[in-house]
TORZALUM-794678 format. One record per residue (C-alpha): x, y, z; residue in one letter; residue number from 0. Coordinates in steps of 0.1 Angstrom, whole numbers. Example, Ala and Ser with C-alpha at 12.3 -4.5 7.8 and 13.67 -1.06 7.14 Angstrom:
{{123,-45,78},'A',0}
{{137,-11,71},'S',1}
end
This chain:
{{0,0,0},'X',0}
{{15,33,-11},'X',1}
{{21,62,13},'X',2}
{{-3,85,-6},'X',3}
{{-31,59,-3},'X',4}
{{-25,57,35},'X',5}
{{-25,95,38},'X',6}
{{-58,97,18},'X',7}
{{-75,72,41},'X',8}
{{-63,91,72},'X',9}
{{-76,124,57},'X',10}
{{-109,108,48},'X',11}
{{-114,95,84},'X',12}
{{-105,130,98},'X',13}
{{-130,147,75},'X',14}
{{-157,122,84},'X',15}
{{-150,127,121},'X',16}
{{-152,165,117},'X',17}
{{-185,162,98},'X',18}
{{-200,140,124},'X',19}
{{-187,156,156},'X',20}
{{-178,191,144},'X',21}
{{-212,203,132},'X',22}
{{-234,217,159},'X',23}
{{-264,200,173},'X',24}
{{-298,208,157},'X',25}
{{-321,231,177},'X',26}
{{-357,227,167},'X',27}
{{-392,224,181},'X',28}
{{-408,189,182},'X',29}
{{-430,180,152},'X',30}
{{-451,149,159},'X',31}
{{-454,125,129},'X',32}
{{-477,96,122},'X',33}
{{-461,65,107},'X',34}
{{-493,47,97},'X',35}
{{-480,12,104},'X',36}
{{-515,-1,104},'X',37}
{{-515,3,66},'X',38}
{{-501,-28,48},'X',39}
{{-479,-10,24},'X',40}
{{-463,11,52},'X',41}
{{-459,-19,75},'X',42}
{{-442,-38,47},'X',43}
{{-418,-9,39},'X',44}
{{-410,-4,76},'X',45}
{{-402,-41,79},'X',46}
{{-378,-39,50},'X',47}
{{-362,-7,62},'X',48}
{{-355,-20,97},'X',49}
{{-335,-49,83},'X',50}
{{-308,-28,67},'X',51}
{{-273,-24,81},'X',52}
{{-277,8,102},'X',53}
{{-307,-7,121},'X',54}
{{-288,-40,126},'X',55}
{{-259,-21,141},'X',56}
{{-283,-2,165},'X',57}
{{-299,-35,175},'X',58}
{{-265,-48,184},'X',59}
{{-260,-18,206},'X',60}
{{-293,-23,223},'X',61}
{{-286,-60,230},'X',62}
{{-252,-52,243},'X',63}
{{-268,-28,268},'X',64}
{{-294,-53,278},'X',65}
{{-268,-80,283},'X',66}
{{-250,-57,308},'X',67}
{{-283,-56,328},'X',68}
{{-285,-94,331},'X',69}
{{-322,-98,325},'X',70}
{{-342,-127,339},'X',71}
{{-378,-138,342},'X',72}
{{-404,-121,320},'X',73}
{{-395,-95,293},'X',74}
{{-420,-74,274},'X',75}
{{-410,-56,242},'X',76}
{{-435,-27,241},'X',77}
{{-437,-15,205},'X',78}
{{-420,-46,191},'X',79}
{{-427,-36,155},'X',80}
{{-419,-64,130},'X',81}
{{-401,-85,157},'X',82}
{{-364,-81,147},'X',83}
{{-352,-73,182},'X',84}
{{-374,-98,201},'X',85}
{{-363,-126,179},'X',86}
{{-327,-118,184},'X',87}
{{-334,-116,222},'X',88}
{{-348,-151,220},'X',89}
{{-315,-164,207},'X',90}
{{-294,-143,231},'X',91}
{{-314,-151,263},'X',92}
{{-328,-186,260},'X',93}
{{-343,-186,295},'X',94}
{{-363,-154,292},'X',95}
{{-400,-155,288},'X',96}
{{-407,-131,259},'X',97}
{{-437,-111,251},'X',98}
{{-439,-88,221},'X',99}
{{-466,-61,220},'X',100}
{{-475,-35,194},'X',101}
{{-505,-12,187},'X',102}
{{-505,-21,150},'X',103}
{{-521,-55,142},'X',104}
{{-506,-52,107},'X',105}
{{-470,-50,119},'X',106}
{{-477,-75,147},'X',107}
{{-486,-101,121},'X',108}
{{-452,-96,105},'X',109}
{{-435,-101,139},'X',110}
{{-454,-134,144},'X',111}
{{-443,-147,110},'X',112}
{{-407,-138,118},'X',113}
{{-409,-155,151},'X',114}
{{-422,-188,136},'X',115}
{{-389,-192,118},'X',116}
{{-372,-198,152},'X',117}
{{-377,-226,178},'X',118}
{{-383,-204,208},'X',119}
{{-419,-196,216},'X',120}
{{-427,-159,218},'X',121}
{{-460,-146,229},'X',122}
{{-475,-116,210},'X',123}
{{-502,-92,221},'X',124}
{{-519,-62,205},'X',125}
{{-520,-32,228},'X',126}
{{-511,4,235},'X',127}
{{-482,16,256},'X',128}
{{-507,40,273},'X',129}
{{-529,11,284},'X',130}
{{-506,-19,287},'X',131}
{{-527,-52,286},'X',132}
{{-509,-66,316},'X',133}
{{-516,-68,354},'X',134}
{{-496,-49,380},'X',135}
{{-460,-59,386},'X',136}
{{-461,-85,358},'X',137}
{{-427,-80,341},'X',138}
{{-391,-81,353},'X',139}
{{-379,-62,323},'X',140}
{{-396,-39,297},'X',141}
{{-379,-26,266},'X',142}
{{-392,-1,241},'X',143}
{{-372,9,210},'X',144}
{{-379,35,183},'X',145}
{{-413,40,199},'X',146}
{{-411,69,225},'X',147}
{{-415,96,198},'X',148}
{{-448,80,188},'X',149}
{{-464,79,222},'X',150}
{{-495,101,222},'X',151}
{{-495,105,259},'X',152}
{{-460,99,273},'X',153}
{{-470,108,308},'X',154}
{{-495,80,309},'X',155}
{{-471,56,291},'X',156}
{{-444,61,318},'X',157}
{{-471,55,345},'X',158}
{{-481,22,327},'X',159}
{{-445,10,324},'X',160}
{{-439,16,361},'X',161}
{{-472,-1,370},'X',162}
{{-464,-33,351},'X',163}
{{-428,-35,363},'X',164}
{{-421,-58,392},'X',165}
{{-401,-45,422},'X',166}
{{-364,-45,413},'X',167}
{{-375,-45,376},'X',168}
{{-359,-25,349},'X',169}
{{-373,-6,319},'X',170}
{{-350,3,290},'X',171}
{{-361,28,264},'X',172}
{{-341,35,233},'X',173}
{{-350,63,208},'X',174}
{{-337,90,186},'X',175}
{{-328,124,201},'X',176}
{{-340,155,183},'X',177}
{{-310,175,192},'X',178}
{{-287,153,170},'X',179}
{{-259,168,151},'X',180}
{{-267,184,118},'X',181}
{{-247,157,100},'X',182}
{{-272,131,111},'X',183}
{{-301,153,99},'X',184}
{{-284,154,65},'X',185}
{{-279,117,65},'X',186}
{{-316,109,74},'X',187}
{{-327,135,48},'X',188}
{{-308,115,22},'X',189}
{{-322,82,35},'X',190}
{{-358,95,35},'X',191}
{{-356,110,0},'X',192}
{{-334,85,-18},'X',193}
{{-331,52,1},'X',194}
{{-365,46,18},'X',195}
{{-392,27,1},'X',196}
{{-419,48,-15},'X',197}
{{-445,40,12},'X',198}
{{-421,54,39},'X',199}
{{-413,85,17},'X',200}
{{-450,93,16},'X',201}
{{-451,95,54},'X',202}
{{-418,113,57},'X',203}
{{-399,84,74},'X',204}
{{-374,80,89},'X',205}
{{-369,118,91},'X',206}
{{-403,123,106},'X',207}
{{-393,101,136},'X',208}
{{-362,121,142},'X',209}
{{-382,154,142},'X',210}
{{-408,140,165},'X',211}
{{-383,126,190},'X',212}
{{-374,142,223},'X',213}
{{-342,157,237},'X',214}
{{-326,141,268},'X',215}
{{-337,171,289},'X',216}
{{-373,168,277},'X',217}
{{-373,131,287},'X',218}
{{-359,139,321},'X',219}
{{-387,164,326},'X',220}
{{-414,140,314},'X',221}
{{-402,112,338},'X',222}
{{-397,136,367},'X',223}
{{-434,145,366},'X',224}
{{-443,109,373},'X',225}
{{-424,108,406},'X',226}
{{-400,82,392},'X',227}
{{-369,85,413},'X',228}
{{-343,61,398},'X',229}
{{-338,71,362},'X',230}
{{-306,72,341},'X',231}
{{-305,89,307},'X',232}
{{-274,81,285},'X',233}
{{-273,105,255},'X',234}
{{-253,93,225},'X',235}
{{-245,105,190},'X',236}
{{-281,106,176},'X',237}
{{-300,85,201},'X',238}
{{-303,79,238},'X',239}
{{-310,52,264},'X',240}
{{-334,58,292},'X',241}
{{-332,34,320},'X',242}
{{-358,32,349},'X',243}
{{-353,11,379},'X',244}
{{-382,2,402},'X',245}
{{-375,-3,439},'X',246}
end
């Protein structure tokens, strides 16, 4: 490998680093967006989109985080979508009792189909995060990914999550952060206009999800109103983890 080629690679890495971390964070007001996952064409497009490399990488990050928390007992994936994550969890944690829940019956049917390709039994329920179809103190672990920005009543949703968690239980929420750096806005604009299937373009996704997401400070304020004491928010490049521990 020539010296000039090595120099070019190093310069490219430096430029990319400056683009990602050098541009300021976006400041904007929240703009709620409706995905429409109950429509077959949108559900199909969303299923296809969530199987591409960037989403696979993010799921690995989520599983890595869950692994550190050493989950046991019963786990609910609230807003499980087409089931990519919960099926991977079935492989990663063979002793967990797994339940996938989503408000969209259309996307839930896709999750069920994906789950039938694997030996582990996964239960699926249709339901809303604002009115979880589970009794008090039912789950040891609740996860919710790429869903928070769609919650119509987040105050009520946090109440429900806390109600359904057992004592010593953990809830882990993963979502975009609206105050991402401008580079990420540019990247998602490209994905929405060029890469995304037509059905997702028509509902302005995935850009709509980013614009309707919360900032870490806004999430802190939301959860604080619910008298939840033990909360940890870990902001990252363009997303964040929100962890709630129930004592």
